[in-house]
VOGU-3710 file (C-alpha; in Angstrom, 3 decimals, decimal comma):
1> mpnaavaars> -4,585/13,885/-28,117  -4,630/11,790/-25,264  -4,613/8,261/-25,492  -7,889/7,302/-24,322  -7,607/3,655/-24,066  -5,240/4,509/-20,991  -8,389/5,785/-19,090  -10,476/2,813/-20,022  -7,703/0,277/-19,744  -7,838/1,439/-15,872
11> reitdralrl> -11,304/1,076/-15,070  -11,373/-2,263/-17,033  -8,706/-3,495/-14,040  -10,578/-1,879/-11,256  -13,822/-3,420/-12,871  -12,421/-7,152/-12,788  -10,962/-6,463/-9,648  -14,247/-5,785/-8,279  -15,682/-8,641/-9,619  -12,929/-11,356/-8,532
21> lahgrsvvir> -13,686/-9,875/-4,909  -17,669/-10,412/-5,490  -16,791/-14,225/-6,419  -14,663/-14,690/-2,900  -11,325/-14,238/-4,477  -8,420/-11,720/-3,438  -6,440/-9,252/-5,797  -3,368/-7,780/-6,365  -2,873/-5,137/-8,595  0,473/-4,035/-10,253
31> ahpgagktgg> 0,157/-0,415/-11,278  3,263/1,409/-13,037  3,954/4,848/-12,435  1,337/7,359/-13,099  -1,146/4,758/-13,448  -4,180/6,190/-11,588  -3,895/3,764/-8,674  -5,305/5,840/-5,998  -7,881/7,156/-8,402  -11,629/8,481/-7,812
41> rssgtvrmar> -14,642/8,099/-9,981  -13,543/6,161/-12,787  -10,845/3,564/-11,133  -8,222/2,962/-8,617  -8,607/2,158/-5,012  -10,909/4,944/-3,895  -13,745/3,769/-6,181  -13,152/0,186/-5,112  -13,615/1,037/-1,454  -16,585/3,240/-2,335
51> aladggrrva> -18,235/0,110/-4,382  -17,314/-2,538/-2,342  -19,139/-0,555/0,746  -22,138/0,185/-1,346  -22,749/-3,317/-1,465  -23,138/-3,064/2,316  -19,906/-4,625/3,399  -17,379/-3,863/6,210  -14,413/-2,246/4,348  -11,124/-1,070/5,447
61> llvaqndqvv> -9,387/1,196/2,961  -5,330/1,277/3,994  -2,929/4,280/3,247  0,507/4,814/3,685  0,717/8,340/4,864  -1,137/10,907/7,207  -1,370/13,134/4,314  -2,676/10,525/2,022  -5,380/10,164/4,490  -6,411/13,291/4,017
71> etlrrllntw> -6,243/13,357/0,213  -8,253/10,204/0,456  -10,856/11,444/2,489  -11,503/14,751/0,440  -11,783/12,481/-2,561  -14,580/10,449/-1,000  -16,581/13,095/0,377  -16,226/15,317/-2,493  -16,713/12,554/-5,284  -19,759/10,822/-3,890
81> pdldvyfvpa> -21,643/13,422/-1,609  -23,791/10,545/-0,530  -21,548/8,435/1,275  -20,787/7,912/4,720  -17,062/7,828/5,632  -15,511/6,591/8,902  -11,925/7,906/10,037  -10,047/6,192/12,411  -7,111/8,503/13,136  -3,797/7,198/15,199
91> stswsampdw> -3,885/9,031/18,521  -0,195/10,452/17,529  -1,362/11,809/14,505  -4,552/13,514/15,709  -3,082/17,131/16,004  -1,706/17,098/12,555  -5,150/16,713/10,913  -6,440/19,691/9,176  -9,113/21,772/11,182  -11,972/20,639/8,728
101> vrdrrrrpdr> -11,366/17,199/9,930  -10,364/17,884/14,041  -13,255/20,378/14,793  -16,553/18,910/14,812  -18,516/22,550/13,744  -16,414/22,511/10,529  -16,789/18,522/9,577  -19,010/17,446/7,269  -21,797/15,318/8,935  -21,122/12,186/6,599
111> lrvvrgghhg> -17,457/11,853/7,912  -17,778/9,920/11,456  -14,317/10,170/13,452  -14,019/6,895/15,642  -11,406/7,759/18,166  -10,773/5,586/21,046  -13,958/4,459/22,653  -15,726/7,349/21,465  -18,244/5,850/18,816  -16,187/2,842/19,277
121> falesdaglf> -19,556/0,434/18,511  -18,770/1,354/14,823  -15,277/-0,155/14,574  -16,473/-3,261/16,524  -19,251/-4,555/13,819  -21,095/-1,997/11,767  -20,581/-2,234/7,767  -19,385/0,839/5,888  -15,923/2,334/5,152  -13,472/2,777/7,099
131> vmtaakfsfl> -10,606/5,096/6,261  -7,236/4,478/7,930  -3,127/4,179/7,565  -1,778/0,848/7,732  0,341/1,812/11,125  -3,158/2,495/12,422  -4,624/-0,722/11,365  -1,637/-2,589/12,835  -2,866/-1,648/16,297  -6,326/-3,317/15,756
141> wpaattaaar> -7,163/-7,198/16,856  -9,556/-9,570/16,686  -12,760/-8,941/19,201  -12,245/-12,406/19,725  -9,464/-12,482/21,661  -9,525/-13,857/25,147  -10,109/-11,681/28,302  -6,749/-12,930/29,483  -4,932/-12,204/26,781  -6,611/-8,595/26,245
151> stmprtyvep> -4,983/-8,066/29,755  -1,624/-7,954/28,392  -2,351/-6,568/24,568  -3,106/-2,455/24,643  -5,080/-2,610/21,343  -8,235/-2,205/19,642  -10,268/-5,245/19,352  -12,379/-5,455/16,372  -14,807/-7,383/14,310  -12,739/-8,640/11,059
161> fdvavideaw> -13,793/-6,446/7,800  -15,306/-8,115/4,838  -12,129/-6,604/2,852  -9,185/-4,898/3,313  -8,329/-2,492/0,818  -4,465/-1,317/0,933  -3,050/1,445/-1,566  0,887/1,596/-1,783  0,652/-1,675/-0,958  4,824/-2,203/-1,922
171> mapaglwinl> 5,319/0,217/0,667  3,335/-1,404/4,014  5,550/-3,469/5,741  5,273/-7,350/5,578  4,547/-7,600/9,266  0,993/-6,015/8,195  -0,044/-9,502/7,163  -0,357/-10,714/10,697  -3,123/-8,417/10,956  -4,576/-8,764/7,867
181> erlarqvali> -4,634/-12,969/7,982  -6,595/-11,921/10,904  -8,873/-9,200/10,325  -9,827/-9,368/6,296  -11,763/-11,799/4,808  -10,393/-10,781/1,419  -7,479/-8,338/0,540  -6,976/-5,832/-2,451  -3,398/-5,210/-2,638  -2,800/-1,804/-5,270
191> gdpgqilpwt> 0,654/-0,282/-5,693  3,939/-0,035/-7,451  6,065/-3,070/-8,075  9,150/-0,978/-8,328  8,813/0,977/-5,163  11,683/0,158/-2,671  9,808/-0,960/1,082  11,051/1,498/3,419  12,698/-0,999/5,853  14,251/-0,096/9,589
201> atdqwypgmv> 15,851/-2,842/11,674  12,783/-2,329/14,592  10,439/-3,173/11,800  8,115/-6,534/12,699  9,138/-9,743/10,741  6,040/-11,834/9,921  6,763/-15,469/10,697  6,194/-17,194/7,210  8,446/-14,746/5,501  11,366/-16,555/3,343
211> gspveplpev> 14,092/-15,079/4,974  14,090/-11,084/4,612  12,490/-8,949/6,452  12,137/-6,651/3,075  9,867/-8,895/1,524  7,252/-6,763/-0,451  3,425/-7,592/1,036  1,700/-8,383/-1,738  4,555/-11,242/-2,087  3,903/-12,284/0,882
221> aarllgdqli> 0,457/-12,180/0,322  0,098/-13,971/-3,179  3,177/-16,859/-1,590  0,476/-17,525/1,065  -2,996/-17,306/-0,714  -2,103/-19,164/-3,760  -4,878/-19,754/-5,920  -7,163/-17,570/-4,145  -5,288/-14,426/-4,783  -5,236/-12,955/-8,503
231> ildlavsrrl> -2,491/-10,818/-9,657  -3,548/-7,999/-12,110  -1,260/-5,770/-14,434  -2,022/-2,086/-14,688  0,749/-1,262/-17,115  -0,618/2,117/-17,780  0,531/5,286/-17,022  -1,804/8,895/-16,979  1,374/11,022/-16,193  4,445/9,941/-17,767
241> ashttslvgr> 4,539/10,789/-21,158  5,948/8,299/-23,896  9,767/9,611/-23,427  9,583/8,717/-19,930  7,808/5,411/-20,150  10,317/4,488/-22,407  13,154/5,024/-19,606  11,409/3,645/-16,744  10,433/0,789/-18,506  13,710/-0,608/-18,538
251> lpayavtgtq> 13,558/-1,230/-14,916  12,887/-4,648/-14,116  9,714/-4,215/-12,335  7,900/-3,241/-15,677  9,745/-4,905/-18,212  7,717/-7,620/-18,570  4,526/-5,518/-19,736  5,356/-2,134/-21,369  3,891/0,914/-19,817  1,557/2,189/-22,100
261> pmfdaievpl> 1,551/6,089/-21,773  -1,867/8,211/-22,367  0,522/11,149/-23,730  3,001/11,348/-26,457  6,083/13,316/-25,490  5,238/15,982/-27,993  2,024/16,526/-26,400  3,015/17,470/-22,965  5,681/20,425/-23,595  6,914/22,380/-20,755
271> slgalpllgs> 7,937/25,755/-22,139  9,896/28,308/-19,905  8,960/31,734/-21,363  11,224/33,615/-19,777  14,354/31,480/-19,694  16,515/33,438/-22,358  15,782/36,640/-19,597  16,884/35,274/-16,864  20,523/33,610/-17,805  22,169/31,524/-15,040
281> gvpdtlrrla> 19,237/32,804/-12,726  17,422/29,395/-13,542  19,065/25,786/-12,288  20,612/23,557/-14,926  17,963/20,973/-13,746  14,907/23,031/-14,694  16,942/23,611/-18,480  17,256/19,993/-18,562  13,534/19,657/-18,046  12,317/21,712/-20,508
291> drglalhrlp> 14,866/20,239/-22,807  13,940/16,664/-22,210  11,110/16,462/-19,701  12,832/14,640/-17,256  15,413/16,046/-14,672  17,543/14,657/-12,135  18,392/16,763/-9,049  21,323/16,165/-7,167  22,038/17,302/-3,639  25,006/16,984/-2,068
301> agtapqndpa> 26,122/13,609/-0,459  25,060/12,661/2,757  22,239/11,291/5,053  18,846/12,320/4,455  16,396/12,001/7,306  12,778/11,460/6,855  11,919/15,286/7,620  14,821/17,146/5,787  14,560/20,569/5,419  17,320/20,364/3,256
311> varacaeltv> 15,368/18,512/0,476  12,126/20,236/1,306  14,204/23,373/0,483  15,305/22,226/-2,859  11,874/21,152/-3,867  10,863/24,626/-3,416  13,770/26,041/-4,773  13,495/24,204/-8,136  9,587/25,505/-7,773  9,994/29,125/-7,552
321> gllrasatla> 12,725/28,887/-10,475  9,825/27,308/-12,703  7,371/30,251/-11,564  10,047/32,989/-12,121  11,062/31,129/-15,769  6,984/32,068/-16,428  6,381/28,028/-17,355  3,352/26,829/-18,813  2,414/23,274/-19,458  0,092/21,588/-22,314
331> tptgtapwap> -3,138/19,316/-21,057  -5,872/17,814/-23,015  -7,760/21,185/-22,569  -4,984/23,812/-23,603  -2,011/25,675/-21,997  -1,818/26,458/-18,598  0,517/28,681/-17,137  2,232/27,214/-13,647  0,722/30,192/-11,139  1,509/30,453/-7,521
341> amwqcwwltt> -1,717/29,436/-5,910  -1,359/26,203/-7,517  1,863/25,622/-5,279  2,064/24,705/-1,418  5,159/23,945/-0,389  6,182/22,623/3,546  9,449/22,033/5,432  9,448/19,645/8,485  11,189/19,926/11,548  11,781/17,558/14,093
351> tsgppsakpl> 11,678/18,456/17,550  11,431/17,180/21,110  7,578/16,103/20,294  6,059/14,941/17,113  7,131/16,733/13,871  5,666/20,145/13,052  4,761/21,160/9,493  5,592/25,254/8,983  4,451/26,870/5,587  7,602/27,919/3,305
361> pistr> 7,001/31,312/1,787  7,484/31,159/-1,725  7,793/34,393/-3,801  9,234/34,910/-7,228  10,839/38,180/-6,472
//
């Protein structure tokens, strides 16, 4: 049976973080892989942001990417039907938003879109929950900026937020601290400390960084805020089973506090029912996955761009292999087959304009 203490631990850490924020402290939550750091009703950044906004505070919820923005909006709106949400999209990504967000006729009344000067009053001083990417937040600037400075800085000027909640905080550029220290009275940084910060030579440095452009944002915050910031460990995993967490636990980021898994290996078996009938038609990666519960699929050596069709195609081919092999996965409520309706694969192509997404057909034939 699943270890119920794991879910209880997640909620306990979230509750403690909320109490610290209520007493004026900032927090960092170091979550292990699969801990449920984004969460929903019981734990994670989504629950924290909603709870803070419920208390009449002005809250910015920052996520890493556009697809995570959409998923976060969906979770907020579906989990709390009484919640009003302000969405602040980046102008360059507005066309990539799904129709239910872009189309005013299909958009839920509780979802308020703040674009440019439209409904700009909301960004200026209103309390509530504002969802945006970290990249969009970097274009915001304090409303108290002088008129002379505004004339040379093409930014959106807003009043500070009471709290900024940052999901995937170890993936956020350290230069974001320039805006956080000006626009957030408190911060809650939640992420996986084992993630590698994506950095390029054009990224912005924070002047207080210790000689390295890849110092993670939570470490910058901890160093500069000192006793005003409390670090919490969420050393559990809802997703990884015991045989996987024992392997991941050898990495330096998780070695100090061992991961407590929700499942034992025998409780989450993957079964490929049609495997004997397919012979060599199933990739070795899937055979290893069925035998060991964890497999590494290697592609030919080379440089992979951010939107790499070869990587996307490899993922789709493995998905098709699972479907052809009649894969089933044991869950706490029983055994469930992996059906085509559960999958949606996309490959990205980069043209002279912004990246465009096209559906990658999945067929089990």
